[in-house]
N, C-alpha and C positions, 0 to 999 in steps of 0.2 A: 584109623588111617590105614589104607591098604598100600601095597607096594606100587600100585599104579597111580597113586596121588603124586602131584608135583612135589619136589623137595622143598623144605622150609629152610630158612637161614637163622633159626632160633639158636641162641647161645645155650639154651637149656639142654642138659643131658639127662634129665630126670623124668622124661615122659612128656614134658611140656613142648617138645619139638625134637626133631631129629637132627643132630649136629654132624652125623657121619658124612653127608655130602660136602659140607663146608670143610671139615678136617681133611677129607680125601682131596678136595681141591687144593688146599694149602700144601699138603704133602706133595702132590704131583707137580705143583707149580715150583716148589722149592727144589724138587729132585730133577727138574727139567725133563721128566719122563712124559708128561702130558701137560700141555699149556692150559692154564686156567680158563682160557677163552672157550674151550670145549664145554665147560660147565656153564659159562655165561650164555653161550649160544643155545644151550639145551634147557633153558629155564622152563619151557613148556613141555619138555620131555618127561616121561614117567620115570620113577626110580628104577624100575625094571630095565628100561631102555638105557638109562645112565650106567647102571651096574654092568649090563651086558657089554656096552661100548667100552667101558673102562677095562673090564677083564680081558677083552680082546687085545688091548694095548699093553698089558702087563704080562711079562713072562712069569707064569705062576710058579714054576719051580724055584726061581730066585726069590720070589715073594715068600713062598713057604719057608725057604731056608732063612730068610731074614727074620720072619716071625718065630721060627724055631730058636734062633740065636737069642732073640729078645725074650723068650718065654721064661727064662730063669733069672731070678734076682741077682745072683752072683755075676752072670754074664752081662746083664744090663749095667751093673755097677762098674765092671771092668771097662766096658765100652764107653760109659759116661766119663770115667777117669781119663781114658785115652782121648775123648772128645775135648776135654778141658786141658789136658797135658799130653801132647802127642807122643812123648816118651815118658813112660811111668815105670818106676820100680814097684813090684808087687808087695813088698814088705809093708809099706804104709797101708795099702788096701787090705791086706790080710789082718793087720792090727785093728783096723776100723771094723772089718766084717766079723772079727772074733767077738765083738760086743754082742753079736746076735745069739750067743749061747754056745756056739760050736767051739771045740778046742782048736787052737791054732794049727796043730799038726794034722788033725782031721780035715780042717778046711783046706790047708795046703795040698793035702793028698787029693781031695776032691777037685780042686782047681787044676792040679797037675794032670790028673788022669781023665777028667771029664770036660771041664769048662774051657780051659785054655786050648786044648787040642781042637775042640769044636770051632772056636772062633778063629784059630790059626788056619784050619783046613778050609773054612769058608773064605779066608782071605781078608777078613775084617781087621785082624791084628797080625803082627809078626811077633812071635814069642821067642825070646832068647832064654832057653832053659838054664844055661850056665849062669847068666847074670840075674836070673829071676826078674826079667823085665819085659815089658811089652811096648810096642809102638804101632802106629797106624799101618795097616796092611794095604796091599794094592787095591783092594775092593772096599776100603773104609768109606770112600765117597758115596758108595751105594747105600750104606746104612746111616750115614750122617744125617740126612734129612729126617729120618725116623727118630733119631736120638734128639735132634733139635726140637722136633715136635713134642716129644716127651718132656723135655725141659720147659718149653714154652707153655705147656698146658698141664704142668704138674699139679697145680691147684684144682684142676677139674678131674683128676684121675683118682681112683680109689687108693686109699693108703693102707699100709700093712697093719 
């Protein structure tokens, strides 16, 4: 199958079909960045044409920042906690993450110096250092569709 073949709507992600256009359509529809009708109208379009049209509509710097924030398991965990509980104390999260083998103080230090500042700077969370708590930031709505997509398709994603 070449890039110029029309996309398929196969639910398989193991080579039996390409699920990327479907997931991309779901993401953009839920994010209100791109109406799913664009994909419906472009059924005859090639993948290359669809990707080019989609990439023209997405501010790539913001998308890169979103993927960068989601690239680490600790940051994903914090964002998913905030998704489910808009104001969260980090003590519970640290206790749960400590089961991964890291010493709680080492984990806290890593969160404090690397992961929380990155999410706070991106605007996805507001981090209260004194209270050791986080809440949804002013740009959380931009990453929320990606988080919901991860939750909804967790059974189709690789596990650790």
